[in-house]
C-alpha positions in Angstrom: -60.6 -208.9 56.7 -63.0 -206.8 54.7 -65.2 -206.5 57.8 -62.2 -205.4 59.8 -61.3 -202.7 57.3 -64.9 -201.4 57.1 -65.5 -201.5 60.9 -62.2 -199.6 61.4 -63.2 -197.0 58.9 -66.6 -196.4 60.5 -65.8 -196.9 64.2 -62.0 -196.3 64.4 -60.7 -197.9 67.6 -64.1 -198.5 69.2 -63.8 -202.1 68.1 -61.8 -205.2 69.1 -61.0 -208.2 67.0 -60.9 -211.9 67.7 -59.7 -214.5 65.3 -60.2 -218.2 65.9 -57.6 -221.0 65.4 -59.5 -224.3 65.2 -56.3 -226.3 65.0 -57.6 -228.1 61.9 -55.0 -226.9 59.4 -51.3 -226.1 59.7 -51.8 -222.8 57.9 -54.3 -221.6 60.5 -51.7 -220.3 62.9 -50.1 -218.0 60.2 -53.6 -216.8 59.1 -54.4 -215.8 62.7 -51.0 -214.0 62.9 -51.9 -212.2 59.7 -55.0 -210.8 61.3 -53.0 -209.8 64.4 -50.4 -208.0 62.4 -53.1 -206.1 60.5 -54.7 -205.1 63.7 -51.4 -204.0 65.2 -50.8 -201.7 62.3 -54.2 -200.1 62.8 -53.9 -199.9 66.6 -56.8 -202.3 67.1 -56.8 -204.8 70.0 -56.7 -208.4 68.6 -57.0 -211.7 70.4 -56.2 -215.1 69.0 -58.6 -217.7 70.4 -57.6 -221.4 70.1 -60.3 -224.0 70.3 -60.6 -227.8 70.2 -63.2 -229.1 67.7 -65.1 -232.2 68.9 -65.6 -235.2 66.7 -68.6 -235.4 64.4 -69.8 -233.2 61.6 -66.7 -231.1 61.1 -68.3 -227.8 60.0 -71.0 -227.9 62.6 -68.6 -228.8 65.4 -66.2 -226.1 64.3 -69.0 -223.5 64.2 -70.2 -224.5 67.8 -66.6 -224.3 69.1 -66.0 -220.9 67.4 -69.1 -219.2 68.6 -68.7 -220.5 72.2 -65.1 -219.1 72.2 -66.2 -215.8 70.6 -69.1 -215.4 73.0 -67.0 -216.0 76.1 -64.3 -213.6 74.8 -66.9 -210.9 74.0 -68.6 -211.3 77.4 -65.3 -211.1 79.2 -64.4 -207.9 77.3 -67.9 -206.5 77.9 -68.5 -206.1 74.2 -72.1 -205.3 73.0 -72.2 -207.7 70.1 -70.1 -209.9 67.8 -70.1 -209.0 64.1 -69.3 -211.7 61.5 -68.6 -211.2 57.8 -71.3 -213.4 56.2 -72.2 -211.9 52.8 -74.8 -212.2 50.1 -73.1 -215.2 48.4 -73.1 -217.0 51.8 -76.8 -216.2 52.1 -77.6 -217.4 48.6 -75.8 -220.7 49.2 -77.6 -221.2 52.6 -81.0 -220.6 51.1 -80.4 -223.0 48.2 -79.1 -225.7 50.6 -82.1 -225.4 52.8 -84.6 -225.3 49.9 -82.9 -228.5 48.7 -83.6 -230.1 52.2 -87.2 -229.0 52.2 -86.6 -226.7 55.3 -89.5 -224.8 56.9 -89.7 -221.1 57.3 -87.2 -220.9 60.1 -84.6 -222.6 57.9 -85.5 -220.6 54.8 -84.9 -217.3 56.7 -81.3 -218.2 56.2 -78.4 -216.4 57.9 -80.0 -214.0 60.3 -79.0 -210.3 60.2 -79.0 -210.4 64.0 -79.5 -213.4 66.3 -78.7 -215.2 69.5 -76.8 -218.5 69.0 -76.9 -221.4 71.4 -73.8 -221.5 73.5 -72.9 -217.9 72.7 -74.1 -215.4 75.4 -73.6 -212.3 73.2 -75.8 -211.2 70.2 -74.4 -211.9 66.8 -74.9 -209.4 63.9 -74.1 -209.7 60.2 -73.7 -206.3 58.7 -72.4 -207.4 55.3 -75.4 -209.5 54.0 -76.0 -207.1 51.1 -72.4 -207.2 49.9 -71.2 -209.7 47.2 -68.0 -211.7 47.8 -66.2 -209.9 45.0 -67.1 -206.5 46.4 -65.4 -207.4 49.6 -62.3 -208.6 47.8 -62.3 -205.3 45.9 -62.2 -203.4 49.2 -59.2 -205.4 50.3 -57.4 -204.9 47.0 -58.2 -201.2 47.0 -56.9 -200.7 50.5 -53.9 -203.0 50.1 -55.0 -205.3 52.9 -53.7 -208.8 52.8 -56.0 -211.8 53.2 -55.9 -215.6 53.0 -58.1 -218.1 51.2 -59.3 -221.1 53.3 -58.7 -224.2 51.2 -61.8 -225.8 52.7 -63.8 -223.4 50.5 -62.7 -225.5 47.5 -63.3 -228.9 49.2 -66.3 -230.4 47.3 -66.9 -233.0 50.0 -68.8 -230.2 51.7 -72.4 -229.5 50.5 -71.9 -225.7 50.6 -68.9 -225.9 48.3 -70.9 -228.0 45.8 -73.7 -225.5 45.9 -71.2 -222.7 45.4 -69.8 -224.3 42.3 -73.2 -224.7 40.8 -74.1 -221.1 41.5 -71.0 -220.0 39.8 -72.0 -221.9 36.7 -75.6 -220.5 36.8 -74.9 -216.9 35.9 -78.6 -216.2 35.5 -79.1 -216.6 39.2 -78.7 -213.3 41.2 -77.3 -214.0 44.7 -78.3 -210.5 45.8 -81.9 -211.3 44.8 -81.8 -214.6 46.8 -80.3 -212.7 49.8 -83.2 -210.2 49.6 -85.7 -213.1 49.5 -84.0 -214.5 52.6 -84.3 -211.1 54.3 -88.1 -211.1 53.5 -88.4 -214.6 54.9 -86.6 -213.5 58.0 -89.1 -210.7 58.6 -91.9 -213.1 58.2 -90.3 -215.6 60.6 -89.9 -212.9 63.2 -93.6 -211.9 62.8 -94.8 -215.4 63.3 -92.5 -215.8 66.3 -94.0 -212.7 67.8 -97.5 -214.0 67.2 -96.6 -217.2 68.9 -95.1 -215.3 71.9 -98.3 -213.3 72.2 -100.5 -216.4 72.1 -98.3 -218.1 74.7 -98.6 -215.2 77.1 -102.4 -214.7 76.6 -103.9 -218.2 75.9 -101.6 -221.0 77.1 -102.7 -222.8 80.2 -100.0 -224.4 82.4 -101.0 -226.7 85.2 -99.2 -229.3 87.2 -97.8 -231.7 84.5 -99.9 -230.4 81.7 -99.6 -227.5 79.1 -102.5 -226.6 76.8 -101.7 -224.5 73.8 -104.2 -223.0 71.4 -104.6 -224.5 67.9 -103.6 -221.5 65.7 -104.7 -220.7 62.2 -101.1 -221.3 61.0 -99.4 -224.7 61.4 -96.2 -222.7 61.8 -97.5 -220.8 64.9 -99.0 -224.0 66.3 -95.7 -225.8 65.9 -93.9 -223.0 67.8 -96.3 -223.3 70.7 -96.1 -227.1 70.8 -92.3 -227.0 70.6 -92.2 -224.5 73.4 -94.5 -226.7 75.5 -92.2 -229.7 74.8 -89.2 -227.7 75.9 -91.1 -226.9 79.1 -90.9 -230.6 79.9 -87.2 -230.6 79.4 -87.2 -232.1 75.8 -85.9 -230.5 72.6 -87.4 -231.0 69.1 -87.1 -229.0 65.9 -89.9 -226.9 64.5 -89.8 -229.0 61.3 -90.3 -232.2 63.3 -93.2 -230.7 65.2 -94.8 -229.4 62.0 -94.6 -232.8 60.4 -96.0 -234.4 63.5 -99.0 -232.0 63.8 -99.8 -232.3 60.1 -100.5 -236.1 60.5 -101.9 -235.9 64.1 -105.4 -237.3 64.2 -106.4 -237.3 67.9 -103.3 -238.1 69.9 -99.7 -239.0 69.4 -96.2 -238.9 71.0 -93.2 -236.8 70.1 -90.0 -236.6 72.1 -91.6 -238.5 75.0 -94.5 -236.0 75.2 -98.1 -237.0 74.6 -100.0 -234.5 72.4 -103.8 -234.7 72.4 -105.7 -232.7 69.8 -108.8 -231.4 71.5 -111.5 -229.0 70.3 -109.4 -225.8 70.2 -106.1 -226.8 72.0 -103.2 -229.2 71.9 -103.0 -230.7 75.4 -99.4 -231.6 76.1 -98.2 -233.8 79.0 -95.4 -236.3 79.6 -96.2 -239.8 78.2 -97.3 -242.0 81.1 -95.0 -244.9 81.9 -95.8 -248.2 80.2 -97.3 -250.9 82.2 -95.0 -253.8 82.8 -96.3 -257.3 82.1 
């Protein structure tokens, strides 16, 4: 709702709003109606998108369904981008969660200020990453804008909520400082991705059934190149998995059904040959 207020103040009626009903809580319908009423009062087009969340990890599945619906809506409406209201406290929580999991650089870059999300054909931007949660609430109180609290934000069965509670207790931790660190890591991640792209274009050799990628000075860059080669064979593997694999690779090994051979200055990648029967 704070994003709605700020976007309206800066862009007037050049925006459209979509709110997603995941069908997971009985209150969701009224919360979407609240957004629609606020938009109507301001003369802003508003669309309520209803989605079905697949079984599995609830938050991950809801996120996938949400962005797929928003992406289709934005493309149909010929909108340039989707803006979401992730803020500095969200970023701090994400960074701590990923530090606790031992994530690599791509994970530690946190919530991207702008990104493409799988299943969403439109760029996603996050213009509020330098705002604290309470600053956004103050904007709503100051403008008399109604808002709702999602009860799942208090459900400690979710890792994010447990991290949030601990952050609230640790008043010596500055979420804005953590958000700035995540922004620096995002810049570094983009730089390494650019280096990997340049190496791919200039030094990768692709022949029938084989891809040779250079062994870079950085394990992170090498991991990106090998992961891209693996995807070229129709397989998907995370950067973290590739990095762990390369760190222990002696001469040759298999990952995701792809044979990786460490040669003098390249990783030679090819589909693993079929096993001999008998």
